[in-house]
Structure formats: C-alpha cells, structure tokens
N, C-alpha and C positions, 0 to 999 in steps of 0.2 A: 956334605951339611948337617951335622947334627938338629936334631928338632928343637930348636930354641923356645926357653920359658915363655919371649914374649910372644913368637908363631902359637902356641900353646893354648896363649890367654886369645887372640885373635882369632883362634878356632873354636872357641868356647862360646864366643861373641854370635856366630851364625850355626854351631852346628857340634858338633863332635871329636874334641880333639884327637889323635892320632893313638895317645898312649892313655893318658890317663884326667881327671878333671884339673885346674887351676888350682894353687892353693896358694889363697891371699889372707892369711892372718892382719888384722890392724893394728899392726905393732907399734907404730908412733912413738911413744916417750919409753914402751916397752924396753927398744932397742937404748935407746940412752941410760936407763937404767940396769941393763944387763952389762955391757959391751962398753964401759967409758968409764976411767978411773974420777971422771968429772962429776959435778951436782947438774941433774937436769937443767937447771940456770942459766951455768955454763956450757952445754951442748946444746941449749936453743939461742944461742948468742954466735955459735963461733959455727961456721958451715961445715969447716975441715975437720972438727969432732965429729958433727952431723955425719958427716958422709963416714967417718970412719967406724962411727957404730953403725951404721946401718949394714954397709959392709960386711961389718966382722961378723953379725945378728944373721943375715942373710946365709955367711959361708957356715954357719954355725948349725943352723936350723932347717936350713935346707927345702925353706919356699921358693915361691916363683917370682914375686918382685923386689924392690927397693922401694921406701917412702921415703919423699923429701919431708918429713915435718916431724915433730916432737910433740907439740902439742898443736891446736887448732888456734891459739886467740894473737898470734899475730895481724889478724886481720882488723880487729877491736883495738890494738894496740896502736896500728897507723892512723885510727881514730881519735888517736892522743886517749885513750883509757889506761890505765894502769895496771899491769899484771901484778899479782903476789903469787910466790911462790910456798905453798902449806906444805904439809907432810902428806895431805891426799892426793896434792898436784895442784896446777896452776888454777886462780882464781881472778875472772876481770871486775874491776869495779868500774861500774856502769858512767857515765857522763852525768855530773848534776845537769840537767835539763830541765826544763817545763814544758806541758803540752804549747806552753805559749811559743816556746822556744824552738819546737817540731814546726808549728804552722808558719816561720819564719824557717823556711827554710838556708837562709844565710847561717843560721847559727849552729850548724852542723857542719865539721872540719869536713875538708873536702882534699885527702889525702894524694898521693902521688901513687899509682899503683905498681910503682918498679923501685921508690924510694924511700917511701915514709916507713919510719920504725927501723922495724926487723925482717920487710920485706925483700933487702937486697942479700940477710942471709939468705934467707928459703929458695931465691934463686940460684944463687953460688952453689947452694947444695946440692940444686934439681940440676946443676951443672956438671958438678962433680958426680953424680950419681948414673948420668948419662953416660958421661966415659966411661967408668967401671961397666954401665950395661952394655956399650957398643954396639947396639941394636939386637941385641938378645936376651936380655934382660929387664923386665918393662920398669919403666920409674914413674909413680901416682904420686901424684901431687895432691893436695889438700885443701881445699878451703872449705866450710861452710856457707848454709845456702842465707839467703837473702833476708827470711823472715829470722831464724835464728842469730844471726849477724844483729840484726834492728833489736833482738832480748840481748844483746850481750852489748852495746853501744848505749844503749839508753835500760832505764830501767823495765824489766820485763811485763813489770801492773800495768804501766804506761800503756805501753805496745797494744797489750790485749784491750784496754778500756779505750782506745784510738777505733777500732774494730769499730764500736757501737756510737762513740760520741763525735768523731771525725774521720770514716772512712778514707774521705778522700786526699786528706793530709799522710794516715797511714801510706796508700799509695804510692804520693810524694817518695817518701822515707822509702820504701822497699824500689823503686825505682833507679832513686840515687844509689843505695847500696848496691844493686843488681847491675849498673853501668861499672860502678868499680871495680866488682868479684872480674866483669867480662875482661876489663882491664887486665886483672891481675891473672886470670886462668889463662890470657892469651900471651903473658909476659912465661909464664912457666910452662909452657906451649915451645915457645922461643927458647928456651935454657935446657928440654928435653925431656920436659914432662908424654911420656906415652899415654896416660888413661891421666882423671882427675877424679879423687873420690869427694864427694859431695853430702855430706851429713847434715840435714834437716830437723836435730831434734826437738826441736820446739814446736815442729809441724806435725808433732804427735795426733793420731785422733784423741787422745788422753787430754788435749791440749786447744783443739780446734775443729771445727766440724765439719763433716764436707764439702758442705757448702760456703766456709769461710775458706777453706783449702783450694776451692774451684775459683776464686775471688782476689786472692791477696797471694796465695802461694805460689798455684799452676803455672799462670803464663809469666810469673818470673823465672819458674826453672826452666820452663819452653824458650826462654829468649837466653838463658845461660846457655841451652842444651844444644841452640839453633844458632850461638854465634862462634863456638869453640870445636875445632876439628879431629878432636880425640875423644874416645871412648868417655863417658859421664859413668860412674858409678854412685847410684843415689841411696842414702842409709836413710832412715826415718826411725827412729828409735819407738817400741811399744808395740802394741797391736794395731796393724796398720791393715788390716782386714775391709773396712768401708774405705781406705785411700788407694787400695792395689789399681783399679783400673785408669785415678788419675795418676796414679806415681808411673803407668807405665806410659802414658799420652804425655810425660813432661819432656820426653825425647830421652832419657836415662838408656844407657845402653846396656847398666846393669842394675837390678833391685836389689841391692842388698836387704836384707829381713833380720827382725830381730828373734833374737834364743825363743821367743815365745810364739813364734809364728810357724804352723804345719806349714812345711815345704812342700808336699805334697797335695796339701788341699790348694795351695796358690797356686800352683801349674796348673790347677784342673780349672782356676778362672784367666789364668791367663797362660794356654799351654806353648805360645809362640816365643813368649819372653824370655830371655836371660836373668838366671836368678842368683842370689849370691848369699851365703849365709851356713848353717846359722851355730854354730859351733859357741855350745852357752860362756861365755866368757868369765864368767863367775862361780856358776855352780860345777863346772867341769874345770877348767881352764886353771882359773886361780885357786878353785878349793879342795878339787877333787883330785883323786891318785892317776897315775898313768892308764889303768886299767878302766877307770871311769871315763877320761878324755878318750880313749880309744871305741868305747862304746858309742857315746856322742857323736864322736866323730864319725862313726857307721852308721848311726840313725840317719845325720845328716846326708853322707853322700848317698845311702838308700830314697831319703825322698827325696834329695837334689836331682836324682838321673847323671846319666855320663853327659848327655846334651844337651847343651844351652845352661849349663850351671858352670860356678865357682863357687869352689868350699871355701867360707869365709869365716871369722868370729863372727858370733850377733853383734857385738857393739866392739867398741875400742878395748882391747886386752888390759887388763890392771898391770901397773908397774910390778906388783908383786907377785907376778904370775911366775911359778918354777919354769924353769928353760925346761925341765925333762917333760914339761906339759904340752909346751909347744912343737917340742921334737917328734914326743909321741902321734901330735894332730898331725904334721907333714909323714910321718913314717907311715901313718896306718893308712891315710889319702895314697899314696904313692905303692903302696902295698893294696891296694883295696880291689 
C-alpha cells in the first residue's frame, strides 16, 4: 500500500512523516473560483458542484487534502442571517438585535445543526468528498469559532460591549453557539470529515486581551475540541504571540499561524505543538511571481521543520490568486 495523504497528515500530528510535510493551503472559495464554470453563490449552494470543484482543484494542484466548504458563512446563515455575495466575496448581515434581546436568550434562533440553511449542502459535499478520498485523502470541514460566530450573527460592536457591560450574558450567548457548533461538528464527522478547521479570527490579540481570551474564548474552544474526535486545526489571525500558550491549551491538534508569525520563534515557545503555516496568501500567493512563492514557501519550511509541521497558507487564499502560484507552493514543498 502506498503512503497516503491521510497517513502523512496523521504522522505529522505526532512526529515526522515518512517523506515530506503535508501541504494544506486554505483553499475554500479559491477552488470554486478556478475550477467551476458557475458563479460562487451557485457552487456554494450545490453540493455536487462543490465536490467537483474541489476534486478538480486537488487533482490539478496536488496538495494533500480536500475541503468541504466554499466560504464559512453558512453557520450565521443557519442562524437566519442574510448572506450577500459581493465582488470581494461573501458578506453577512448581522441580525437586528439589541442588548436586551441578547439578555433574553429566547430571541436568538435555535437552528437545527443538520437541516438549517445551507448546512445540508455542506454535509452532502463532505460525504461526496469522503467517497472520493476513500480513506486516503483527508477531508477537512470548517466552521468558525464561537466568538467569531457571535460577531457574525450579532453586530461585533455589541458583542465587544457585552464583555464589559454584561459578561454573563455574553457567556450565555457563546455557550449557545458552542453547543450548536459541537452538534454541527459531529454531523461533519458523521459525513466523513477527517479533520476540522476552526478559524477564530475575531479572537485575535488585536481584538481581545489574553485575559479576555482566557475567560470567554478558551473554555469554549476546549469544549469543542474535547467533544469532537477528529483533529482540530485552530487558526487565529494576526500576531498571536501573546495567545500561543492558550491556543495550545485549547486542545487543537494543529495551531495554524498567520503569515506575520515567526514559525521558529513560535516553535521555541511550544516545542511539542504541531504548527501550521504560513506562506503569505497576499504578498506571495496573490501578488507575487512564482519565484517569490518559492522563496516564501522555503522560508516557511525552514522555520517550521519536518516534525510536527503542516505547510499551510497564513490565512485563506484569495479567490484571485493565480493557479501557478498554488502549484509552485505545492511543488516546492514536494521537492524540499
């Protein structure tokens, strides 16, 4: 039996793969933009189109996973938020709720984690990609963390004010969302997800202090990781140096780091953690020439090392990124 991409991923979580590090570019909507004749809203709402786009993208680019999403906003959509597709990408309109509405927990929707909105599309796409992967190619599902989801469903400024004005109310809202995310995560696993990507961009150190992170965010991340029996890949945008130890305490199997982070320095803080990162998705992959992509990929591989490391983009890859740059990233890793 050949050495599969799924086994390579699993070996990277605990040590050194037999041949090379896995390559997991955060590809989402990029695959829909380049490997489907249909507009992104159509691909995002049709599981067969989504499956086809992701399979064709992986076959053409050669990276080590398939991703069962086009964008992350299907969770707030399940909470009855409106999703609009702009030229720059999808945008969510928060629910028109006030602080008094949040204090009355019954005013928030209670979506079914398998039936609400476009969630059945995501689950069916996960099943289709699992059939394609056949136990050899990892299928990565995705949902955003509780704090970011709260700031999608409700206006972010209101959530931030709750931190000071009514922290117990905020905790109640976050717990409601966490319970939903656990139920949805279990559904993704039941449909074949081998790993779950959990972006929590609003929990960036630029937005919340380490003390706030420890109170409002870390316990919910630990609850999610402790309730789901596949590896979680936690991504937080920006300079997460003040949060590295807390991120490790979340129970996530992989800490995906932004392009601004020094992987070598992060490794010195967390020598036994599995790190992911951090090829620059904008300056290298979107705007750079292939030689710049190769240089930045080599920089990430050199800093990350061969053990407990997964080569990833530093954040989601823009839809306009040239395919030759993705291919250069993958080929550089395979030849490193």
